[in-house]
N, C-alpha and C positions, 0 to 999 in steps of 0.2 A: 372589381370585374377583371378577368384572367385573358390573357395576349398569347396568340402563338403564334411565335415566327418561325417558318422553314428556313431552311436553309442546306449546305450542300456539306457533306463530310469531308471536303478538301480544305474548308473553313477554321476547322479543328485543327491549334497550332500545338498545347500541349493535353495531356490527359490527367487526372489522378484521380484516388479513390472520393475526394469529394466535390471536386471542382473540375470544371472544364476551359480552356485559355481558347477563347471565339477569336477570331480573326475579323473585322470589319471590313463592308463591301469595298471593292477595289471601285464603282463609280461614285462612291459618295466622299466627302471634303474629310472623311477621316480614314482615308485609304493609308496603312500604313500600322495604323491601331489597332489593338485588342484589348479584350474587357475577360474576366474570370464570370463564371455564374455556375451555380451550383449543380453538381451531378447528376442530383432527383428528378430536374424540371428539364433534361437535354433527356431527347427521346427518339429513339428510330422511327421513320414515317414509312421507309417502303424505298423505290427504288432501286434492290437490290443491298441495301443499307446504308447505300450514296446518300440518302435522304433524311436530314433530321430535322428535329423543334425544339426550339427554346421558348418556353412560358414565360410569362413574369406579369405579374400584379401591376394598376394603375399607381401606386404607389413605389411603386422598384427604384431606385437610384442605379446608373449605372458608371463605374472610374473608368473612365476609354483611357488606357495607356497605351504609350509609343516606349519601346523598348530600343535599346541602341544596338545597331547593323554591329558593329566591330567583334576584333577576337576579345577585345577586354571591360568591354562594356554593354555584352547581350544581354545581362540583369540587370543590367541600372537604367530605372528608369527615366526618359529625355524629356518624355512633355505629357501630359496628363489633363484630360475632360472629363466634368460629371453631367451627363445626362439624364433624362428623366423619361420615363413609360412612352410620351408621346413623340418625340426625337428620336427615341432609337422605332419606333414604328414609320417614321417617317422614313430614315435612312433604310431599314428592311424591303420596304416596299416593294422595288422592283424584286429584288430575288425572292420574296415570299410570295408574291402570286404564280411565278414562272414556277416554281418548284412546286406551290401549292396545286396548279393545275394538273400535272404529270401525278400528285399521292391521291389526289383526287377520282383521277382517270384509272391509276391503279384501284383504288376500293370498287370502284365501280365496276368494274373487269370481276376480281373479286368474288363480287356477289352476282355478275352474272353467271361464273360458271359452278356457284354454288347451286342456284335455281334451273340448273341447265334440266330441260326435261326431252328425257329418251322418249322417241316413238318406236316400238316395236311393233313390223308389219310381216306374217305369216303368210308367205307366198306358197301354194299348191300347187306344183304345175301339174298342167293338163294331160291326161293320159291320152297316149297315143295308142292305138293297136299297131300291130308289129308289120312290118311291112312282107307282105311275101315275096317270093322267089323271082316272082316273073316280072314285079314291080323294080327290080333291083336291077336288071337288067334293060328295061326301057328305061330308067332313068341314066344307063351308063350312053347310050344313044344320043 
């Protein structure tokens, strides 16, 4: 079974034509770690391009990597963990819920806009007889 996890555009660290480097959430114990995911499974979901999702099946294994922060070791792997699909769902659940709510709200608004009913009422003004010159003088008083 496939799972879709929603996240923010700001969580993407690097992109290549074939894969995307996604930063792990800051509230998790994997803060500072990231993982590569196939670009075909990363999609834009809304929020003016800021809400994205990545999909994975139950048999996916993720290599969560921490790169060096220094000048000379920024491409060097310092630490690495392997997580299964259930661990990833657990780590991303808070971020996923908050963004999923806004994405579903946006989808609902688009549906409402597409099913908008337009009611046109024709209002015909009532014909009045023109005022006589005497009536205008009476109104001035």
